[in-house]
C-alpha positions in Angstrom: 151.4 -22.1 -198.0 153.2 -18.8 -197.8 154.5 -17.4 -201.1 156.1 -14.0 -201.7 157.3 -12.5 -205.0 160.0 -9.8 -205.2 160.3 -8.1 -208.5 163.3 -5.8 -208.9 162.2 -2.5 -210.4 164.2 0.6 -210.8 164.0 4.1 -212.4 166.6 2.8 -214.9 164.1 0.5 -216.5 161.7 3.4 -217.0 164.5 5.5 -218.6 165.3 2.7 -221.0 161.7 2.3 -222.0 161.6 6.0 -222.8 164.8 5.7 -224.9 163.4 2.6 -226.6 160.3 4.5 -227.7 162.2 7.7 -228.8 164.8 5.8 -230.8 162.1 3.6 -232.4 160.1 6.6 -233.5 163.2 8.3 -234.9 164.1 5.1 -236.8 160.6 5.0 -238.2 160.7 8.7 -239.2 164.0 8.2 -241.0 162.8 5.0 -242.7 159.6 6.6 -243.9 161.4 9.6 -245.3 163.9 7.4 -247.2 161.2 5.1 -248.6 159.0 8.0 -249.7 161.8 9.5 -251.7 162.1 12.6 -249.5 165.8 12.5 -249.1 166.1 16.2 -249.8 164.2 16.9 -246.6 166.6 14.9 -244.6 169.6 16.6 -243.2 173.0 15.1 -243.4 173.1 14.8 -239.6 169.8 12.9 -239.6 171.1 10.3 -242.0 174.4 10.0 -240.1 172.6 9.5 -236.8 170.3 6.7 -238.1 172.8 4.0 -237.2 173.2 5.6 -233.7 169.4 5.4 -233.3 169.5 1.7 -234.3 172.2 1.0 -231.7 170.3 2.9 -229.0 167.2 0.9 -229.9 168.9 -2.5 -229.7 170.7 -1.6 -226.4 167.4 -0.3 -224.9 165.6 -3.5 -225.8 168.4 -5.5 -224.1 168.3 -3.3 -221.0 164.5 -3.3 -220.7 164.5 -7.1 -220.7 167.4 -7.1 -218.2 165.7 -4.7 -215.8 162.2 -6.3 -216.1 163.1 -10.0 -215.9 164.8 -10.2 -212.5 162.6 -11.5 -209.7 162.7 -13.8 -206.6 159.9 -16.0 -205.4 160.0 -17.2 -201.8 157.9 -20.1 -200.7 158.0 -22.7 -197.9 160.3 -25.1 -199.9 162.9 -22.6 -201.0 163.6 -19.7 -203.4 163.3 -19.5 -207.1 165.5 -16.7 -208.5 165.2 -15.5 -212.1 168.3 -13.4 -212.9 168.3 -10.7 -215.5 170.1 -13.0 -217.9 170.5 -16.7 -217.7 168.7 -19.7 -216.3 166.3 -19.7 -213.3 168.0 -20.9 -210.1 166.5 -22.9 -207.3 168.0 -22.0 -203.9 167.4 -23.0 -200.3 167.3 -20.8 -197.3 170.6 -22.3 -196.1 172.1 -20.8 -199.3 171.5 -17.3 -198.0 174.2 -15.6 -195.9 172.2 -12.6 -194.6 169.7 -9.9 -195.2 171.3 -6.5 -194.9 168.8 -3.8 -193.8 169.6 -0.1 -194.3 166.7 2.3 -193.6 163.8 1.0 -195.7 165.9 -1.0 -198.2 167.0 -4.6 -198.0 169.7 -6.6 -199.7 169.7 -10.4 -199.8 173.2 -12.0 -200.0 174.1 -15.6 -200.9 176.7 -17.7 -199.0 179.4 -16.8 -201.6 179.0 -13.1 -200.8 177.1 -12.1 -203.9 174.2 -9.7 -203.8 171.1 -11.7 -204.9 168.4 -9.0 -205.0 167.7 -5.5 -203.6 164.2 -4.4 -202.6 162.6 -1.7 -200.5 159.4 -0.7 -198.8 158.4 1.7 -201.4 158.4 -0.5 -204.5 157.7 -3.9 -202.9 154.4 -5.0 -201.6 154.5 -6.5 -198.1 158.3 -6.0 -197.7 158.0 -6.3 -193.9 156.1 -9.6 -194.4 159.0 -10.8 -196.6 161.5 -9.9 -193.9 159.5 -11.6 -191.2 159.2 -14.7 -193.4 162.9 -14.8 -194.0 163.5 -14.5 -190.2 161.2 -17.4 -189.6 163.3 -19.5 -192.1 166.4 -18.7 -190.1 168.1 -16.2 -192.4 170.3 -13.8 -190.3 169.5 -10.1 -190.4 172.2 -7.4 -190.3 171.7 -3.7 -189.8 
């Protein structure tokens, strides 16, 4: 039984992980200074920026989950798509409109014209095998 997994990764996810770590450390620093009674060492700007760090921390958590959760599993029976947010969807190969190929990147579209997932040769193992598998299942290819 053939089975392929496409996990959508991007540089954006790495950036949000970096922001998550930085804002978390800054929140920890401000909290430690406040609880240790060292408010005279804290500048006014640091105290004012504390809520901004909390917002960046929360948004970063949301975006890391969003960028890391998206994937598509292809097998002989159909496709299982896990969107960044929401419930997992079971699709069939007849639900796919086309695979658009541009250079070394590929975009899979559904019948309603929505982009399902984007992947490329650099970040996806066996991308050419996935394309060959989709061709064997009758999904049209477009250059």
